[in-house]
C-alpha positions in Angstrom: 2.6 -28.6 -15.3 1.4 -29.7 -11.8 3.4 -28.4 -8.9 3.6 -29.3 -5.2 2.4 -26.1 -3.6 -0.1 -26.1 -0.7 -3.7 -25.6 -1.8 -4.1 -22.5 0.4 -4.2 -18.8 0.4 -1.8 -16.9 2.6 -3.2 -13.8 4.3 -0.7 -11.0 4.7 -0.7 -7.8 6.7 -2.2 -4.9 4.6 0.0 -2.4 6.5 3.0 -3.0 4.2 5.6 -0.2 3.7 6.2 0.2 0.0 9.5 -1.3 -1.1 10.5 -1.9 2.6 13.8 -3.7 2.8 13.2 -7.3 3.9 15.1 -10.6 3.6 11.7 -12.3 2.9 9.1 -10.0 1.3 5.5 -11.3 1.0 6.0 -12.6 -2.5 8.2 -15.3 -1.0 5.0 -17.0 0.2 3.9 -17.7 -3.4 6.5 -20.5 -3.3 4.3 -22.4 -0.9 0.7 -21.1 -1.5 -1.6 -20.7 -4.4 -2.3 -17.0 -3.7 -1.8 -14.2 -1.2 -4.7 -12.2 0.3 -4.2 -8.6 1.3 -7.3 -7.3 3.0 -8.4 -3.7 3.2 -6.1 -2.3 0.5 -8.7 0.4 0.1 -10.9 1.6 3.0 -14.6 1.2 2.6 -15.0 5.0 1.9 -12.2 4.8 -0.7 -13.8 1.7 -2.3 -17.2 3.3 -2.6 -15.6 6.4 -4.1 -13.7 4.3 -6.6 -16.8 2.4 -7.7 -18.7 5.7 -8.1 -15.8 6.9 -10.3 -15.9 3.8 -12.5 -19.6 4.3 -13.2 -19.1 8.1 -13.7 -16.7 7.1 -16.5 -19.1 4.7 -18.2 -19.0 6.6 -21.5 -15.2 6.1 -21.4 -15.3 2.3 -20.9 -13.5 0.2 -23.5 -15.8 -2.6 -24.7 -14.2 -6.0 -25.2 -15.3 -9.2 -26.9 -18.6 -7.7 -28.1 -19.5 -6.2 -24.8 -19.0 -9.3 -22.7 -16.7 -7.2 -20.5 -15.4 -3.7 -20.3 -12.4 -1.9 -18.9 -11.5 1.6 -17.7 -8.0 2.0 -19.1 -7.0 -0.4 -21.9 -6.0 -4.0 -21.0 -3.3 -5.6 -23.0 -4.6 -9.1 -23.1 -8.0 -8.1 -24.4 -6.5 -6.1 -27.2 -4.0 -8.8 -28.1 -6.7 -11.4 -28.4 -8.9 -9.1 -30.5 -6.1 -8.1 -32.8 -6.1 -4.5 -31.5 -2.6 -4.2 -30.1 -1.8 -1.1 -32.2 -4.8 0.7 -30.7 -3.6 -0.3 -27.2 -0.2 1.2 -27.6 -1.4 4.3 -29.5 -3.8 5.1 -26.7 -1.6 4.3 -23.7 -1.0 7.9 -22.5 -4.6 8.8 -22.9 -5.7 5.6 -21.2 -3.6 6.5 -18.1 -5.1 10.0 -18.2 -8.6 8.6 -18.2 -8.0 6.4 -15.3 -6.4 9.2 -13.3 -9.2 11.6 -14.1 -11.9 9.3 -12.8 -9.9 7.3 -10.2 -7.3 9.7 -8.9 -4.4 8.0 -7.2 -5.5 4.4 -8.2 -2.5 3.7 -10.4 0.0 5.0 -7.8 -1.6 2.9 -5.1 -1.6 -0.2 -7.2 2.1 0.3 -8.0 2.8 0.9 -4.3 1.1 -2.4 -3.5 3.3 -4.2 -6.0 6.3 -2.6 -4.4 5.2 -3.7 -0.9 4.5 -7.3 -2.1 7.9 -7.7 -3.9 10.0 -5.6 -1.5 11.4 -3.7 -4.6 10.6 -0.6 -6.6 7.8 -1.0 -9.2 8.0 1.3 -12.2 5.6 1.7 -15.1 6.3 -0.4 -18.2 7.4 1.9 -21.0 4.8 2.3 -23.7 2.2 0.2 -21.9 -1.0 1.3 -20.1 -0.9 1.6 -16.4 -3.1 -0.2 -13.9 -6.8 -0.2 -14.8 -10.2 -1.6 -14.0 -12.1 -4.6 -15.4 -16.0 -4.5 -15.4 -17.8 -7.8 -15.8 -21.5 -7.0 -16.2 -24.1 -8.9 -14.3 -26.0 -11.3 -16.6 -23.3 -11.3 -19.3 -21.2 -14.3 -20.4 -18.7 -14.3 -17.6 -21.4 -13.9 -15.0 -23.3 -16.9 -16.5 -20.5 -19.2 -17.5 -17.3 -18.0 -15.7 -14.2 -16.8 -17.5 -11.8 -18.7 -19.7 -9.2 -20.9 -18.0 -5.9 -19.1 -18.6 -2.4 -18.0 -17.5 -1.5 -14.3 -17.3 1.5 -14.7 -19.6 0.3 -12.6 -22.6 2.3 -9.6 -21.6 5.5 -11.4 -20.8 8.3 -11.1 -23.4 9.9 -14.2 -24.9 13.1 -13.3 -22.9 11.0 -13.3 -19.7 9.3 -16.6 -20.5 12.4 -18.4 -21.5 14.1 -17.6 -18.2 10.9 -18.0 -16.2 11.6 -14.7 -14.4 9.1 -13.9 -11.7 5.7 -12.3 -12.6 2.6 -11.6 -10.5 -1.0 -10.5 -11.1 -2.6 -8.3 -8.4 -6.4 -7.9 -8.4 -8.2 -5.6 -5.9 -11.9 -6.2 -5.7 -13.8 -2.9 -5.9 -17.3 -4.2 -6.2 -18.2 -7.8 -5.3 -21.1 -9.4 -7.2 -24.1 -10.5 -5.2 -22.6 -14.0 -4.7 -19.7 -16.1 -5.9 -17.4 -14.6 -8.6 -14.3 -15.9 -6.8 -11.1 -17.0 -8.5 -10.4 -20.7 -9.1 -6.7 -21.6 -8.9 -5.2 -24.9 -10.0 -1.9 -26.5 -9.0 -0.7 -26.0 -12.5 2.0 -23.6 -13.8 2.5 -22.5 -17.4 4.8 -24.9 -19.4 4.6 -23.2 -22.8 1.1 -24.3 -23.7 -1.7 -21.8 -23.4 -4.5 -24.4 -23.3 -5.4 -26.4 -20.2 -5.7 -30.2 -21.0 -7.7 -32.7 -19.0 -4.8 -33.4 -16.7 -4.5 -29.8 -15.8 -8.2 -29.4 -15.2 -8.2 -32.4 -12.9 -5.3 -31.1 -10.8 -5.7 -30.0 -7.2 -7.6 -26.6 -7.0 -9.3 -24.1 -4.8 -11.6 -21.1 -5.2 -10.1 -18.0 -3.6 -12.6 -15.5 -2.3 -12.3 -11.7 -2.4 -13.2 -9.2 0.2 -14.4 -5.7 -0.6 -11.4 -3.4 -1.1 -9.0 -6.4 -0.7 -6.5 -7.9 -3.1 -5.6 -11.4 -4.3 -2.0 -11.8 -5.6 -1.2 -14.8 -7.8 1.8 -16.1 -9.7 1.1 -15.0 -13.3 2.2 -18.5 -14.5 -0.6 -20.1 -12.4 -3.7 -21.5 -14.2 -6.8 -19.7 -13.0 -10.4 -18.8 -13.9 -13.1 -16.3 -12.8 -16.1 -18.1 -11.4 -19.6 -17.4 -12.5 -21.8 -15.1 -10.4 -25.5 -14.6 -10.1 -27.5 -11.5 -9.3 -27.7 -8.0 -10.6 -24.5 -6.5 -9.3 -21.4 -6.1 -11.6 -18.0 -7.5 -10.7 -15.5 -4.6 -10.7 -11.8 -5.1 -10.1 -8.6 -3.1 -10.3 -5.7 -5.0 -11.8 -2.0 -4.6 -12.3 0.5 -7.1 -13.8 4.1 -7.0 -12.7 7.3 -8.7 -14.0 10.8 -8.7 -12.5 13.3 -7.2 -14.9 16.3 -8.2 -12.8 17.0 -8.6 -9.1 15.3 -5.7 -7.2 13.5 -4.1 -10.1 9.9 -4.7 -11.3 7.8 -3.1 -14.1 4.0 -2.9 -14.1 1.2 -2.6 -16.7 -2.5 -3.4 -17.4 
């Protein structure tokens, strides 16, 4: 469903106090812009250390779609699409332990970022895996062709979808590929159909660019796609999904 938002990305101050009381927290800008950019979520030293931790955990990566991509910590949407949801939930506690072992503090920082963006407490979603990392290898399918056009609605309950309660996706870029690899965003919001038709694909769009250690925040109902990227460097990003349970309370998962 096309909307009337401005085809732009709003940059917001990274020095946000978690859950700071505010009549207009940063999430309010998503009513007028395709995305929010939060630069320098992690310092350069923190970013380098996190990337080193991701590679140190290579033996613990979860392969998805035949090795087209990997994750550190289990991602709900990949397991759902591969018919592996039971494995996701059975391994949730161990998944969080793996992420914390190799990337200490990452999950806490990602939840704090959600709290700062929404201006409300952000709690872990019961039974789900906490924030984790996606690894898109250089030369693999996403690098060559880009990702699938999609909405981030897989983890939302029927109750949530029916009431169109607010939901966001927060992605922090830990390792940029050699070039490109941005996120294409369309002026199209989820209307109950998972596939993008020709009208949706031809809607107004932009490609949002990441900065090292910086975040992009999008409405989970917005149509988007990872762009292809050349070169020999993997694309590595930390992700957290968040949904509003009721006014002033959010839950998070990966």
